[in-house]
C-alpha positions as CSV (number, residue, x, y, z in Angstrom):
1,X,7.3,196.1,-149.1
2,X,9.0,195.4,-145.9
3,X,11.3,192.5,-147.4
4,X,12.4,194.9,-150.6
5,X,12.9,197.7,-148.6
6,X,15.5,195.6,-146.9
7,X,17.5,194.0,-149.6
8,X,17.3,197.8,-151.2
9,X,19.2,198.3,-148.3
10,X,21.7,196.2,-148.1
11,X,22.1,196.3,-151.9
12,X,23.5,199.9,-151.0
13,X,25.7,199.0,-147.7
14,X,29.0,200.0,-147.9
15,X,29.5,196.3,-147.0
16,X,28.3,195.3,-150.4
17,X,31.1,197.1,-152.3
18,X,33.6,195.3,-150.2
19,X,35.3,193.1,-151.4
20,X,34.9,189.9,-148.9
21,X,36.6,186.6,-147.6
22,X,35.1,183.7,-145.8
23,X,36.9,181.9,-142.7
24,X,37.8,179.3,-144.9
25,X,39.7,181.7,-147.4
26,X,40.9,183.8,-144.8
27,X,42.1,180.6,-143.1
28,X,43.5,179.2,-146.2
29,X,45.1,182.5,-146.9
30,X,46.5,182.8,-143.4
31,X,47.5,179.1,-142.4
32,X,45.5,178.8,-139.8
33,X,42.9,177.0,-138.3
34,X,39.2,178.5,-137.8
35,X,39.6,178.2,-134.1
36,X,42.9,180.4,-134.4
37,X,40.7,183.3,-136.3
38,X,37.9,182.5,-133.7
39,X,40.1,183.8,-130.7
40,X,41.8,186.0,-133.1
41,X,38.6,188.6,-133.2
42,X,37.7,187.6,-129.6
43,X,41.0,189.7,-128.8
44,X,40.1,192.0,-132.0
45,X,43.4,191.6,-133.6
46,X,40.3,191.1,-137.0
47,X,36.7,191.9,-137.1
48,X,34.6,190.3,-138.6
49,X,31.5,192.5,-139.9
50,X,28.1,191.9,-138.6
51,X,26.2,190.2,-141.7
52,X,23.4,188.1,-139.7
53,X,23.3,184.5,-139.1
54,X,26.7,182.1,-137.9
55,X,28.4,183.1,-141.7
56,X,30.9,184.9,-141.0
57,X,32.8,187.8,-143.2
58,X,36.0,189.8,-143.6
59,X,36.8,192.8,-145.7
60,X,39.8,192.7,-147.5
61,X,40.2,195.8,-146.2
62,X,40.8,194.3,-142.8
63,X,43.3,191.7,-143.9
64,X,44.9,193.9,-145.8
65,X,45.4,196.4,-142.2
66,X,46.0,193.1,-140.3
67,X,48.9,191.9,-142.3
68,X,50.5,195.6,-142.9
69,X,50.5,195.5,-138.7
70,X,52.8,192.6,-138.9
71,X,50.1,190.5,-137.1
72,X,50.5,187.7,-140.2
73,X,52.6,186.8,-143.8
74,X,49.9,186.2,-146.6
75,X,50.7,182.5,-148.3
76,X,52.4,183.2,-151.8
77,X,50.2,182.1,-154.7
């Protein structure tokens, strides 16, 4: 039962309905290395989502806001 409750919570979480990018997708979009992305996380320029474990995900909303602020220019195509 406890596992079912946790899964229900995650399914109904705002994160579950948010388009997400993983590290590889974001680095490709921004043409940067994972090390650069990690440094930007530490400096607060981009926020990773707290999903637990080692997997990092980034909300498309945060990515678009970073792009709008001039942090990076997304590659065309």
